[in-house]
N, C-alpha and C positions, 0 to 999 in steps of 0.2 A: 682281680684286683682293681679298684678304680679311685679315683681321688676327689670326686665331686665337682670337678671343673667341667661344665657343660660345653661340649664342643659345637654343639648347633641344635637346631630344632627340626623335627621330622614332623610331617602331616599325615594323618591317617587317611589312607587311601580307600582300604577294604578290610571289612571285618566278616569273618565267616565262621559261623558255628561248626564245631567239630566234636561232636558228642558233648562231654562236660567241658571241653576247651574250647578255646577260639584260636583261628588263624589271622594273624595279625600283619597287614601288609602297609608298609610305610614309604611314603616319597622322601628320599634322603637328600641332604646336602651334598654337593659334589666333593667336598673335601673328605667326608666319610665314604661315600660309595665308591670313590676312586680306588681305595685298598681293601675293600670289602671282600672276603671269601666266605664260601659256605663252611659252617662249623665256628665261624667267629663268634665271640660274645660281645654283646652291646648292651649298655645300661639304657633301658627306656624308661624315663621317669624314675630313674634310679633302681629299676628291677634289670637284673641280668637275664637276657634271653639270648637264644643261639640263632643265628642266621641259618635258615633252611632253603632259601631260593633267592636268587638274584636275578632281576629283570631290569635292564636299563638303569633309570634312577629309582627303582623300587627294591626294598628288602622285605623278605616275609619272615615272619616268626611264628612260633606257637606258644600260648599261654595255657597252662594246665589249670586244673581246678582249684589247686592249692594257691597257686599265683594270683587267680582271679578273686580268692577269698581273702588274701592278705593285702591286696594292692587296689589302687584305682582303676587298673586297666579294663576291668571289665565294664567300667562307667564310660569307656571312650566311644565317642561317635565320629563317622566320617566327616573329615574336615578339621578335627581336633589336632593341636599341636602338642608335641611332646619333647622333653629334654633327651638328647643324646649325648653319650660319650662311649669313647671306646677305653678298653683296658689299658692300664698304665703299662708303658714300656719299661723293660729292666732298666734302660739307661735314662729314663725320663725323670723329670723334675715332680717332686710330691708338692704341688702348690696348694692343695686343699687338706683332706686328712684320709687315712686309710678307710675306703669304703669298699664293703664286700659285694654290693648289689643283691643282697638279701633283705627284702623289706621286712621291717619287723611288724608293722601294722600301719593304720591309716590314722589321720587327724582331720580336723576341719578348721578352716580359718575362722576366728572368733570375732576378730576385729582389724580394720585397716586405717591406720591413722597417718595422715600425710603431714610432713613438716618440711615446706620447700620442696625440693626434689627428692628427699629421703622419704622412705615409708617404713613405719613400724608396723609388724604384723604379729598379733596374737594367735596361737593355735590351741585348740582343745585337743587333748590326747589321753589315751587310756592311762590309768595310775602305774600300770607296770613300766610303761615307757617313761613316764615322767621321773620315776625314781631312778632312771639311768641318766639323768640330765643335771649338769651344774651350770651355773653362770660363767661365762667365758668358755665354755666347752663347745664342743663340735656336735652338729646334727646334720643329718641330710634330709633334704626335704624335695620331694620330686627329683632326686638324683643331684641336687645342689648342695655343696658343703657351705654351711653357713655357721655363724658364731651365735651361740645363745646369749641374750642380755638378760633376761629374768626368768625363773622358774616359779612355779606354783604347783599345787599337788596334782593338777589334772590340766595344767596349760603351761605355756611358755612363749616368750617373745623373741623376736629377731629385727635387726634393723638393715634394712635393703637399701644399698647404694643404687644411683640410677644406671649404672652399666648392668648390674644383676637383672634390675626390672625390664632392660631393653633386651637381653641377650638370652633371656630364659622364660618360661611361661608364667613366672609367678607376677609379673606385669599384666597378665590377662585374667587372673584370679579375682573372685569376688568372696565377700562374706558367705560363709557356707560351702564354699568349694573344698572338696576332698583331695587331700594330698598323701603322698607316700612318705613314711617315715622309716628311717633307719639310723637307730642310736650308734653312738660312738662304741666300737668294739670293747674298748677299756672299761666303758661303763657297764657293759654285759657280764664281763668277768668279775668286777667288783661286786655287784649284786648277786652273782652265783655263789661267791666265796664268803662273802659277808652279807648274809639275808637282812634286808632293811625294811621295816614294816612301815605303813603309812603313818603311824603315830610316830615313829622315828623321823620320818621325813618332815612332818610338821614342825617337830621340835627344832630340826636344823634350820627351819626357815624362820 
């Protein structure tokens, strides 16, 4: 379990094809590498992966075909930066929201509007993900816990403060960039128990 509060950014050092999977080696900040162990879970752009090898300041992970199909990890190149978070400690503060590290799908940046130091971003997402979102609700974008401002049938917006833009990869993104999306777990259970059609979604808007 994670919170969506990014602890640092890693840099892609090596990408190695491994059948239908890839082996992903990241250069990791000292804060995270200092306490890393084989078998640990780490959220990489919001996707929970397992540490399989430690070498000085590098951690190695494996991403299978399902992960590559559901996330943006298969689009990474050497030198790209990714958001990192270790799991929530049992005695830790829940500063964001409950994040499972199970990416539901990807979205793409529709627009970026600057207002002083703040930025409003709109994201295009599949209908089934938009149905699980509400204004002022939580969403995880590339592992970052954020608050939704507005919702549309296939899009939503967020407002980003300068700190978030500085310490995460969102400040490096452009229109068209692909991002990982994990909706709030409460929204998933609601749509499972009370099916909502797209027509119903439009009526609520």
